[in-house]
C-alpha positions, 0 to 999 in steps of 0.5 A, spaced: 517 475 724 510 475 730 504 474 728 502 480 730 507 483 726 504 479 720 498 481 720 500 489 721 504 488 715 498 484 711 493 490 713 498 495 710 498 490 704 490 490 704 489 497 704 493 498 698 490 493 695 483 495 697 485 502 694 486 498 687 480 496 687 476 502 689 479 504 683 477 499 679 471 500 681 470 508 680 472 505 673 467 499 672 461 504 674 463 509 669 463 504 664 456 501 666 453 507 665 456 509 659 453 502 657 446 503 659 447 497 664 448 496 672 453 495 676 449 494 682 449 487 685 442 484 685 438 485 691 436 478 694 430 481 696 427 484 690 429 477 687 425 473 692 419 477 691 419 478 684 420 470 683 415 469 688 420 465 693 418 461 699 421 454 700 428 453 703 432 447 703 439 447 706 444 444 702 451 443 705 457 446 706 460 447 698 466 450 694 462 455 691 464 459 683 465 466 685 463 469 678 456 466 680 455 470 686 452 475 683 448 479 689 447 480 696 442 479 702 442 487 704 448 489 702 447 489 694 449 497 694 456 497 697 459 492 692 459 493 684 456 487 680 464 484 681 464 486 688 468 492 688 467 495 695 464 502 692 465 506 699 472 508 702 468 508 708 470 500 708 477 500 707 479 498 714 474 493 714 476 489 708 483 490 710 482 486 716 479 480 712 484 481 707 489 480 712 486 474 715 485 471 709 492 471 707 494 468 716 495 462 717 488 461 719 484 464 714 477 466 714 470 461 715 466 459 710 461 465 708 453 463 707 449 463 701 443 463 698 441 460 691 436 462 686 437 458 680 444 457 677 445 464 681 448 465 688 446 471 693 451 472 699 447 472 706 454 474 710 461 474 708 460 480 702 467 483 705 470 475 704 467 475 697 470 481 695 477 479 698 476 472 695 476 475 688 480 481 689 486 475 691 484 471 684 480 465 687 476 462 683 470 458 688 469 460 696 467 455 701 460 457 703 454 454 707 448 453 701 441 455 702 437 452 696 430 456 695 427 453 689 424 457 683 420 455 677 423 459 672 430 459 670 434 463 673 442 464 671 447 469 674 448 472 667 441 475 667 440 481 663 434 486 667 430 485 661 430 477 663 429 479 670 422 482 668 420 477 663 422 471 669 417 475 674 411 475 669 413 468 667 413 466 675 407 470 676 403 467 672 405 459 674 404 461 681 396 464 678 396 457 675 397 452 679 401 449 674 407 447 678 403 444 682 398 440 679 403 438 673 410 438 676 413 436 670 409 441 665 412 443 658 416 451 660 412 456 656 415 461 655 413 468 651 417 473 647 413 478 649 412 478 657 406 482 656 402 476 652 402 472 659 396 476 660 393 474 654 395 466 655 392 467 663 385 470 659 385 462 655 385 459 661 380 464 665 376 462 659 376 455 660 375 455 667 368 459 665 367 452 660 368 448 665 364 452 670 358 452 664 359 444 664 358 442 671 354 447 674 359 449 680 365 453 680 372 450 678 378 451 681 382 455 677 388 450 679 383 444 676 382 448 670 389 451 669 391 443 668 385 441 664 387 446 659 394 444 659 392 437 658 387 438 652 388 445 649 395 446 650 399 441 650 396 438 644 397 443 640 404 444 642 405 437 639 403 439 632 408 444 632 413 440 634 411 434 630 411 439 623 418 442 626 415 449 625 419 452 629 425 451 625 422 454 619 421 460 623 426 464 627 426 469 634 418 465 636 417 461 641 412 455 641 407 458 645 407 465 641 406 461 636 400 457 639 397 464 642 397 466 633 394 459 632 388 460 637 387 468 635 387 466 627 381 461 628 377 466 633 378 471 627 376 466 622 369 464 626 368 471 627 368 473 620 364 467 618 359 467 624 354 461 625 356 457 619 364 457 619 366 451 618 370 446 624 376 449 624 382 446 628 389 447 630 392 443 624 388 447 620 390 453 622 398 451 622 396 450 614 394 457 614 400 461 618 405 456 613 401 459 607 402 466 610 409 465 611 410 463 604 412 456 606 410 449 603 405 445 607 407 438 608 401 432 605 400 429 612 399 436 615 394 437 610 391 430 611 392 430 619 386 429 623 387 433 630 382 432 635 382 441 637 377 445 640 377 453 639 373 457 643 369 463 640 369 470 641 362 470 644 365 465 650 370 470 651 366 475 652 362 472 657 368 469 661 371 477 661 364 479 664 364 474 670 371 475 671 368 483 672 363 481 677 367 477 681 372 482 682 367 487 684 363 482 689 370 480 692 372 488 693 365 489 695 366 483 701 373 487 702 369 494 703 364 492 708 369 488 712 366 481 709 373 479 706 379 480 702 380 480 695 386 475 694 392 478 692 397 475 686 403 478 690 408 476 695 406 477 702 411 474 706 413 477 713 420 475 714 426 478 714 433 478 713 438 481 717 444 485 714 451 481 712 457 482 717 462 482 712 
């Protein structure tokens, strides 16, 4: 059989395979809809914006597991999460790629972006789709990695992506990845509480401003908070294995509980309140849960400092005054308020195949 005849035969086979893939895509989307899950690929642009991804680093030619490719740069609506074709209009192109994949020459490597443990197609969506239908486990690809400060995996749910988004925003605002490269993960089970945690840091900044008589950079304040407030509390929590006694919560959840509890005690007793530290709050926490308190914890002499509600209110007022000044400058043309969102002028072209 001539090369042309072989290619035409593979094209015909590809068209049959395409129709089978289209049928599976239909049922795949129906089942996903019934389960309340999205069958679409992830949008690379959306993930890049939400996780504040900016830097790129080429990692060379690699064999990448197909199951870890979960998104696309520009064609995430054309395929399902399993890279099944969603429209009939791509039949001829898909079939041609199928025929080429079964020829002696084969197909060139695709191009991928890597975020965490997941990959996004920059160029080669049809090749990924065909490779999966052929039962391949890996595909050859030129990989460009975008480093991320948060965990990102191929099987991440929409809720987990929302949590990662909130965490990435917190890390960018505080600058901890820049000032404390090896900081411990600061994970919360309720993502809305990152705003509370950020409030703690701005409160700490306010105290530092009052002590030094100058405006402390938020990066410096966050680093100092991490070293002298947060990390000592986490060390104490780990020392007594508190999370082994309480399921479903993170270390940072417990840190927030301890701080809130000590503030409540201080407010209750006012200026006459005895000195209360994280170790005291841990004792109260265990008692509240009906858990025996280790004798060593009762004698713990930690050097933690807890801020009062007065400091909190003063810090919030200072933050509001600063925001009003920035808005006034923006309206008068004298400047622009700082933005927390991603401002990226770069654009991506749609993948070719």
